[in-house]
C-alpha positions, 0 to 999 in steps of 0.5 A, a space after each residue: 193087462 189091466 184095462 178097467 178104469 183106464 183112459 184109452 183112445 182109439 184112433 180110426 173109427 172103421 170096422 177095426 177101430 169099432 171091434 177093438 173099442 167094443 172089447 175095451 169097453 166091455 172090460 171096463 175102460 174108458 174109451 173115446 174113439 178119434 177120427 179126423 173125418 167128419 161125422 158124415 164120411 163115416 157111415 153108420 159107425 157113429 150112431 152105432 157106437 154112440 148107441 153102445 155108450 162109447 164116446 166119439 171125437 170126430 172132425 180132427 183129433 183133439 189133442 188133450 185127449 191123447 195126452 192125458 190118456 193112459 193108452 193110444 191104440 191105432 186102428 190098421 192104416 193110421 200113421 203113427 207119425 200123426 202130430 198128436 199121436 207123436 206128441 203123446 208118445 213124447 208125453 210118455 203115453 203108450 201107443 200100440 196098434 189093434 194088432 198088438 193089443 189083440 195078440 196080448 189077449 190071444 191064448 192060441 197059437 198065432 201064424 202070421 203072414 206078411 210081405 209086400 205081395 200075396 199076403 192075402 192069398 197065402 193067408 187064405 190058402 194057409 187057413 184052408 190047409 189048416 181047415 182041411 186037416 181038421 183044425 179050427 181056425 180064425 182068420 183075420 187082421 189085414 185081410 179084412 177082419 179085425 183080429 180084435 174080433 177073435 177076442 169076442 168069440 164065444 169059442 177058442 180056435 186051435 190056430 189063429 192065422 193073421 195077415 199083417 202089414 208093415 203099418 201094423 208091424 209099425 206099432 208092435 211091441 210084444 206081437 210074438 207069432 209061433 209061426 212067422 212067414 215073410 213072402 217077398 219085400 219089393 218097392 211099396 209105401 214109399 210114400 210112407 217110409 223115408 227109404 226102402 231100408 226102412 220099409 224092409 226093417 219095417 217087414 223084418 219085425 215079424 220076427 222081432 220077438 220070436 223065441 229060438 223054438 219059434 218058426 220063420 218061414 222065409 222066401 230067401 230066393 228074395 235077397 231082401 228076405 234072405 237078407 233078414 233071414 241071415 241074422 234069425 237064430 230061430 227055426 228057419 224053413 225056407 223056399 229058395 234054399 238048400 237047408 234041411 228045411 225047405 221046399 223045392 218049387 217046380 212048375 208042376 209040384 212042390 216038394 217039402 223036406 223037413 228035418 226028421 220027417 218023411 218028404 211032402 209031395 203037393 201036386 199042382 195039377 189041379 190049381 187054378 192059381 197062374 204064375 210062378 209067385 203063386 207057386 211059391 205062395 202055395 209052398 210058403 203056405 204049405 211050409 207054415 201049414 205043416 209047421 202049424 199042425 196041418 197034414 199033407 192030405 189036408 194041404 193037397 186037399 185045399 191046393 185042389 179046391 182053392 179057387 184064388 181071391 177076387 181082384 187078384 189076377 181074377 178071370 172076368 170074362 172073354 169077349 171075341 176070344 179076348 180074355 179079361 182079367 181083374 188084377 186091381 189088387 196089384 197096386 205096386 210094380 213088383 206085383 204088376 211084374 208077377 202078372 205079366 210074367 204069369 201069362 203065356 199069351 200076349 196081353 194089354 195092360 191097363 195101368 195107372 191110378 195114384 203113384 205110389 213110389 218105384 220105377 215104371 221102367 223096370 216093367 220094360 223087360 217083361 213088357 217087351 216079351 208079353 205085352 202088346 201095349 199099355 193103356 194108362 189112366 189116372 193121375 200117373 197116366 203121363 208118368 207111365 207114358 214117359 217111363 215106358 212109351 218108347 218100348 211099347 205102345 202106350 196110350 192114355 184113356 180118361 176113364 176105365 170105360 175108356 180104357 177098356 175100349 181102347 185095349 180091346 181095340 188093340 187086342 187081337 183074338 187069343 190075347 188077355 186084357 189085364 187091369 193091374 194098375 201098379 198104383 193105389 186107386 184113390 185118385 178115382 175110386 174109394 179103394 182097389 176093391 171098387 176099381 176091380 168091381 167097376 172093371 168087371 162092370 166095364 167088361 160086361 158092358 163091352 161084352 153086351 156091346 160086342 158080344 
């Protein structure tokens, strides 16, 4: 792909936008980075880009820049339906995402992971399995490190492991992972898609450009994943299936059968990951790692030492025999249901934030079995009370500190208090990371007052 002399607009000035802009400029492209946010909302990025000689278009997207571009590259999370982007496409301008552009310049085999829930955990664990097997691995994409960072790396990796979101898959054309993993598909981002089937189609695009000898790793226990699996014609490895290439997920271990190779057994005794969904994540990561060249010994070593990730059912502390868990990353209803079912002891759930769609009522059955009460916060608190207040004690809180105080008052010794919001964080916080960090701070305040 020739870049020298091309007029390219990069949309979105954050870490990914800056990374891809640098790469394009180094290749001789005439680059402008466009962001609708004002300069003061973009931190140090504007000064850094200008110091490197990269032009900026801030505060609005200037239409003629898009219409006259040779290429428009979207940062992750930028809606491809924005008016100037849609108009540029009508004018015949090529519009692709950062993942698509970066992948065109990567020669190492790509292992890609998508799904509504568990992407980051599975991606991180998969990378550790490969590293423990002696592979040099680059891990990037939706996980936090832009895939385009790899393009400026001095030494090539043996394997590139990439987490991809539905938004990133919306803007692919030729993106072709050697191994593609689809974990699950449940209600999410219904504020960005016309309906659930549109979201499902987006997730299925991870397999779109695979060839017959490429590998699909699928959780066919999920009916929406199974629906996609039925139409694939490449090599399929599954959990929840009975084929020759499959993993059986049990409470104490995972057994993997692959055609023509000895059976692999992964012991889960030392794993700190909680719940059936995490056992499935381990199985999916192991299947992907094996097909990408990992050893059984490396896989077991990674499972034993992997401590999980922040904001994903993360143990925070114990106050008067009540344990506190930060699951701020659970921004949809299915993720919350998995958190609820993963605990053996009674819980108080802190839910709420900005509503993203889905039915809170679907949590009623799991809540009746496990929860002692709900504390609802944020814009969605009234909706949560209406949906669940009839089946379980549900109270409203005005802030996260207030929610923690009320949850602690409802809890009994031996209970767990779990922040698992089922909503985005943008009504009260910058992102789910800040929400989880504030929860940790609130727990420490509570411990100082009651410890």
